[in-house]
C-alpha positions as CSV (number, residue, x, y, z in Angstrom):
1,X,0.0,0.0,0.0
2,X,1.2,3.5,-0.7
3,X,2.5,5.5,2.3
4,X,-0.2,7.8,3.6
5,X,0.2,11.6,3.9
6,X,-0.9,14.1,6.5
7,X,-1.7,17.3,4.6
8,X,-1.1,20.5,6.6
9,X,-2.6,23.9,5.9
10,X,-0.8,26.8,7.6
11,X,-3.3,29.7,8.1
12,X,-6.0,28.4,10.4
13,X,-4.5,25.0,11.6
14,X,-1.0,26.2,12.5
15,X,-1.6,30.0,12.6
16,X,-4.9,30.7,14.3
17,X,-5.2,34.0,12.5
18,X,-8.9,34.5,13.5
19,X,-8.1,34.6,17.2
20,X,-8.7,38.0,18.8
21,X,-6.0,40.2,17.4
22,X,-5.2,41.5,20.9
23,X,-5.0,38.1,22.5
24,X,-2.3,35.7,21.2
25,X,-3.4,32.1,22.0
26,X,-1.6,30.4,24.9
27,X,1.6,28.6,23.7
28,X,1.9,30.6,20.5
29,X,4.7,33.0,19.7
30,X,4.3,36.0,17.3
31,X,6.3,36.2,14.1
32,X,6.5,38.9,11.5
33,X,6.9,37.2,8.2
34,X,7.1,38.8,4.8
35,X,6.5,36.2,2.1
36,X,7.9,36.9,-1.3
37,X,5.8,39.5,-3.1
38,X,4.3,41.0,0.0
39,X,5.0,44.7,0.7
40,X,4.4,44.4,4.5
41,X,5.1,41.6,6.9
42,X,2.2,39.4,8.1
43,X,1.6,38.7,11.8
44,X,1.8,34.9,12.2
45,X,1.2,33.1,15.5
46,X,2.9,29.7,15.7
47,X,3.2,27.2,18.5
48,X,6.6,25.5,18.6
49,X,5.2,22.4,20.2
50,X,3.3,21.6,17.0
51,X,6.4,20.5,15.2
52,X,7.3,17.7,17.7
53,X,3.6,16.7,17.8
54,X,3.4,16.4,14.0
55,X,6.7,14.5,13.7
56,X,5.6,12.1,16.4
57,X,2.3,11.5,14.7
58,X,3.9,10.9,11.3
59,X,6.3,8.4,12.8
60,X,3.5,6.6,14.7
61,X,1.5,6.0,11.5
62,X,4.4,5.8,9.1
63,X,3.1,8.8,7.1
64,X,4.6,11.8,5.2
65,X,3.9,15.3,6.4
66,X,3.1,17.5,3.4
67,X,2.3,21.2,3.1
68,X,-1.1,21.7,1.6
69,X,-1.1,25.5,1.9
70,X,-1.2,28.5,-0.3
71,X,2.2,29.3,1.3
72,X,3.4,26.4,-0.9
73,X,7.2,26.1,-0.9
74,X,7.5,29.2,1.4
75,X,6.1,27.1,4.2
76,X,9.5,25.4,4.3
77,X,11.3,28.7,4.5
78,X,9.1,30.6,7.0
79,X,6.9,28.1,9.0
80,X,8.8,24.8,9.2
81,X,11.9,26.2,10.8
82,X,9.9,27.8,13.6
83,X,8.2,24.5,14.3
84,X,11.3,22.4,14.0
85,X,10.1,20.6,11.0
86,X,12.4,19.4,8.2
87,X,11.8,20.5,4.7
88,X,8.6,18.9,3.6
89,X,7.1,18.1,0.2
90,X,4.5,20.7,-0.8
91,X,1.5,20.7,-3.2
92,X,1.3,23.5,-5.8
93,X,-2.1,25.1,-6.0
94,X,-1.5,28.0,-8.4
95,X,-4.1,30.4,-7.0
96,X,-7.2,28.2,-7.6
97,X,-10.6,29.4,-6.4
98,X,-13.4,27.6,-4.6
99,X,-15.7,26.2,-7.3
100,X,-18.9,24.1,-7.3
101,X,-18.9,23.9,-3.5
102,X,-15.4,22.3,-3.4
103,X,-12.3,23.6,-1.8
104,X,-10.0,25.2,-4.3
105,X,-7.2,22.8,-3.2
106,X,-9.3,19.7,-4.1
107,X,-8.1,19.3,-7.8
108,X,-4.4,19.7,-7.0
109,X,-4.7,17.3,-3.9
110,X,-6.6,14.7,-6.0
111,X,-3.9,14.8,-8.7
112,X,-1.0,14.8,-6.2
113,X,-2.4,12.1,-3.9
114,X,-3.5,9.5,-6.5
115,X,-4.7,6.5,-4.4
116,X,-2.6,7.2,-1.3
117,X,-4.5,7.6,2.0
118,X,-4.6,11.2,3.2
119,X,-5.7,13.0,6.3
120,X,-6.1,16.7,5.6
121,X,-6.1,19.4,8.3
122,X,-7.6,22.7,7.0
123,X,-10.0,25.5,8.2
124,X,-11.8,26.2,4.9
125,X,-13.6,23.0,3.9
126,X,-16.5,23.7,1.6
127,X,-20.0,22.2,1.5
128,X,-19.2,19.5,-1.1
129,X,-15.8,18.5,0.3
130,X,-17.4,15.7,2.4
131,X,-18.8,14.1,-0.8
132,X,-15.4,14.3,-2.4
133,X,-13.8,12.6,0.6
134,X,-16.5,9.9,0.8
135,X,-16.0,9.1,-2.9
136,X,-12.2,8.9,-2.4
137,X,-11.3,5.9,-0.2
138,X,-8.7,6.6,2.4
139,X,-9.6,10.3,2.9
140,X,-10.1,12.1,6.2
141,X,-11.0,15.8,6.4
142,X,-10.1,17.3,9.7
143,X,-11.7,20.7,10.1
144,X,-9.8,23.1,12.4
145,X,-11.2,26.3,13.9
146,X,-9.0,29.2,12.7
147,X,-9.5,30.9,16.0
148,X,-7.9,28.1,18.0
149,X,-5.6,26.1,15.6
150,X,-4.8,22.4,15.9
151,X,-5.0,20.6,19.2
152,X,-4.2,17.1,20.3
153,X,-7.7,16.0,19.5
154,X,-7.2,16.7,15.8
155,X,-3.9,14.7,15.8
156,X,-5.6,11.8,17.6
157,X,-8.3,11.7,14.9
158,X,-5.6,11.5,12.3
159,X,-3.7,8.9,14.2
160,X,-6.8,6.7,14.7
161,X,-7.8,7.1,11.0
162,X,-4.4,6.3,9.5
163,X,-3.7,3.5,11.9
164,X,-7.1,1.9,11.0
165,X,-6.8,2.5,7.2
166,X,-5.7,-1.2,6.7
167,X,-2.2,-0.4,7.8
168,X,-0.2,-1.4,10.9
169,X,1.4,1.6,12.6
170,X,5.0,1.3,13.6
171,X,4.2,2.7,17.0
172,X,0.7,2.1,18.4
173,X,1.1,4.6,21.2
174,X,-0.9,7.8,21.1
175,X,0.6,11.0,20.0
176,X,2.2,12.8,22.9
177,X,2.1,16.5,23.3
């Protein structure tokens, strides 16, 4: 069976950008990041504990961590180092828009993933994404509140899904924060 992938969006899951602007969430640090082509830096909140959580999860279920974010390759430059993540593969989206009730990322993810199992953490799922996931065996959508970001509960859902997707995890222990 093809190795599964854990698809990571940045804004929302890792950067809870909709949290109250005057109240940085507990555990997060503030970063001023100016991606290429931006005139002004963006305020990004990141929790350094997320990197070890994600690495532990990927090891436990023998999965690849993959950027599924409009940050694309820049996630490796600006986000990964803060979280302690190695350079990750990323999916190119090319500025796609939401269409027909599907997330704009669906066509690129479908093409990239092929038949490999995926667990996708994102904050912008659209009304028809559930239909797409149901029609695509081995797909888990994990909605994340962009005011709170990911938590251990999201990662445990991913672990349980990928461990039960007809595969034997290398380490059956739960993800440790």
